[in-house]
C-alpha positions as CSV (number, residue, x, y, z in Angstrom):
1,A,8.5,19.2,-2.0
2,D,6.5,21.7,-4.0
3,I,2.9,20.9,-4.7
4,L,1.0,23.6,-6.8
5,G,3.3,26.4,-5.5
6,T,3.1,25.3,-1.9
7,Q,6.3,24.3,-0.1
8,L,5.9,21.2,2.1
9,K,8.3,19.8,4.6
10,F,8.0,16.3,5.9
11,G,10.0,13.9,8.2
12,L,11.2,10.3,8.1
13,L,8.2,9.2,10.1
14,S,5.6,11.3,8.2
15,F,3.8,9.7,5.4
16,F,4.3,11.6,2.1
17,Q,3.5,10.6,-1.5
18,I,6.9,10.2,-3.2
19,N,5.6,10.3,-6.8
20,I,5.3,14.1,-6.9
21,P,4.1,14.5,-10.6
22,I,1.2,12.0,-10.1
23,F,0.4,13.3,-6.7
24,T,0.3,16.9,-8.1
25,Q,-2.2,15.7,-10.7
26,A,-4.4,14.1,-7.9
27,V,-4.3,17.4,-6.0
28,Q,-5.3,19.3,-9.2
29,D,-8.2,16.9,-9.7
30,I,-9.3,17.5,-6.1
31,A,-9.0,21.3,-6.5
32,A,-11.6,21.1,-9.2
33,F,-14.2,20.0,-6.6
34,V,-13.3,22.3,-3.8
35,G,-14.7,25.8,-4.3
36,P,-12.7,28.7,-3.0
37,D,-15.4,29.8,-0.6
38,Q,-15.9,26.4,1.0
39,P,-14.4,25.6,4.4
40,V,-12.3,22.4,4.2
41,L,-11.9,19.7,6.8
42,D,-9.0,17.4,6.0
43,F,-9.0,14.1,8.0
44,Y,-5.9,11.9,8.0
45,S,-4.1,15.0,6.7
46,G,-0.5,14.0,7.2
47,V,1.7,17.1,6.7
48,G,-1.1,18.9,4.8
49,A,0.0,17.8,1.3
50,I,-3.6,17.8,-0.1
51,S,-5.4,20.6,1.8
52,L,-2.6,23.2,2.2
53,P,-2.1,23.8,-1.5
54,L,-5.9,24.5,-1.6
55,A,-6.0,26.6,1.5
56,K,-5.1,30.0,0.1
57,N,-7.9,32.6,0.6
58,R,-10.2,30.0,2.0
59,P,-12.4,30.9,5.0
60,R,-11.2,28.0,7.1
61,T,-9.1,24.8,6.6
62,T,-8.9,22.3,9.4
63,L,-6.4,19.4,9.4
64,V,-6.7,16.3,11.6
65,E,-3.7,14.0,11.9
66,S,-2.9,11.4,14.6
67,N,0.9,11.2,13.9
68,E,2.6,13.8,16.0
69,E,5.6,14.3,13.7
70,A,3.3,14.8,10.7
71,A,1.0,17.2,12.6
72,S,4.0,19.3,13.7
73,Y,5.3,19.4,10.1
74,A,1.8,20.5,9.0
75,K,2.0,23.4,11.5
76,E,5.4,24.3,10.1
77,N,4.1,24.1,6.5
78,I,1.3,26.5,7.4
79,K,3.8,29.0,8.7
80,L,6.2,28.4,5.8
81,N,3.5,29.3,3.3
82,G,2.0,32.2,5.2
83,L,-1.4,30.6,5.4
84,T,-4.1,32.0,7.6
85,N,-7.3,30.5,8.9
86,V,-5.7,27.0,9.0
87,E,-5.5,24.9,12.1
88,V,-4.1,21.5,13.0
89,H,-5.5,19.0,15.5
90,C,-3.2,16.1,16.5
91,L,-5.7,13.4,17.3
92,P,-7.1,10.3,15.8
93,A,-9.9,11.2,13.4
94,E,-12.5,9.1,15.4
95,K,-11.8,11.2,18.5
96,I,-12.6,14.5,16.9
97,T,-15.6,13.8,14.7
98,D,-17.5,16.7,16.1
99,L,-15.5,18.9,13.7
100,I,-17.6,17.4,10.8
101,D,-20.4,19.8,10.0
102,S,-22.9,20.3,7.2
103,E,-21.0,23.2,5.5
104,S,-17.5,22.0,5.0
105,T,-16.1,20.0,2.2
106,V,-14.5,17.0,3.8
107,I,-11.3,15.5,2.4
108,V,-10.2,12.1,3.7
109,D,-7.1,10.1,2.8
110,P,-7.2,7.3,5.4
111,P,-4.8,4.5,6.0
112,R,-5.4,1.1,4.4
113,A,-8.0,0.2,7.0
114,G,-10.2,2.9,5.5
115,L,-12.5,5.3,7.4
116,H,-13.1,4.6,11.1
117,D,-16.8,3.7,11.8
118,K,-17.2,6.8,14.0
119,V,-16.1,9.0,11.1
120,T,-18.5,7.3,8.6
121,L,-21.4,7.6,11.1
122,Q,-20.7,11.3,11.7
123,L,-20.5,12.0,7.9
124,L,-23.9,10.4,7.6
125,N,-25.2,12.3,10.6
126,K,-24.0,15.8,9.5
127,L,-24.1,15.3,5.7
128,P,-21.4,17.7,4.5
129,P,-22.1,18.7,0.8
130,R,-19.1,17.0,-0.6
131,I,-16.6,14.2,0.5
132,V,-13.3,13.9,-1.4
133,Y,-11.9,10.4,-0.7
134,L,-8.4,9.5,-1.7
135,A,-7.5,5.9,-0.9
136,C,-4.5,3.6,-1.0
137,D,-6.8,0.6,-0.6
138,L,-9.5,0.3,-3.2
139,A,-11.3,-2.5,-1.2
140,T,-11.8,-0.4,1.9
141,Q,-12.6,2.6,-0.2
142,A,-15.4,0.6,-2.0
143,R,-16.7,-0.5,1.4
144,D,-16.8,3.1,2.7
145,V,-18.4,4.5,-0.4
146,Q,-21.0,1.7,-0.2
147,R,-21.8,2.8,3.4
148,L,-22.0,6.5,2.4
149,S,-24.1,5.7,-0.7
150,E,-27.4,6.0,1.3
151,S,-26.8,9.8,1.3
152,Y,-24.1,10.3,-1.4
153,H,-23.4,9.6,-5.0
154,P,-20.1,9.7,-6.9
155,V,-19.5,12.5,-9.3
156,F,-15.8,11.8,-10.1
157,I,-13.7,8.6,-9.9
158,K,-10.1,8.3,-11.0
159,L,-7.3,5.9,-10.4
160,Y,-3.6,6.9,-10.0
161,N,-0.6,4.7,-10.4
162,F,1.7,6.2,-7.7
163,F,3.9,3.2,-7.6
164,P,4.5,1.8,-11.1
165,R,5.4,-1.9,-11.3
166,T,3.7,-2.6,-8.0
167,P,0.1,-3.8,-7.3
168,H,-0.7,-0.6,-5.4
169,I,-3.2,1.8,-7.0
170,E,-4.6,4.9,-5.4
171,G,-8.3,5.8,-6.0
172,L,-10.0,9.2,-5.9
173,V,-13.8,9.3,-5.4
174,V,-15.6,12.6,-5.1
175,L,-19.0,12.1,-3.5
176,E,-21.9,14.7,-3.5
177,R,-24.8,14.7,-1.1
178,N,-28.0,13.4,-2.6
179,R,-30.7,16.0,-3.2
180,V,-33.6,15.4,-0.8
């Protein structure tokens, strides 16, 4: 697959958005909120379909993915596209929350269960400037955004119909840290 000029390989056991035109639009929308000089931390990254198209010339991009096949494809995609300053950690997000810092833009695209409590707590502890949250379950996304709302406010919200004629809708919420 080609997303914004980035070649991406994926396997049968790796999750990948099959509606490429709509997914490309979502990645373009995300790109508008990720400045080129900001380090990026991508939790639940899969093969890197969101953060790798945004990784060119970035100081640091870190992917976290628990699925071994997807993580190995992410590493292959990094090489395939000649990206530097990109690393992949194959661990569940909740086991590597110490990567969350107060400088990086954090991108999350969790499974239907939403963010793990340990991830949410670390986000509220470290307070990164921006959280980009793409979700396949609007109910758990709403729950997580509510939990994060003590320190964040939404600056962009958009829905995507990745799977026409099904009840499944993807939601994108971009959260910015509240001014103190």
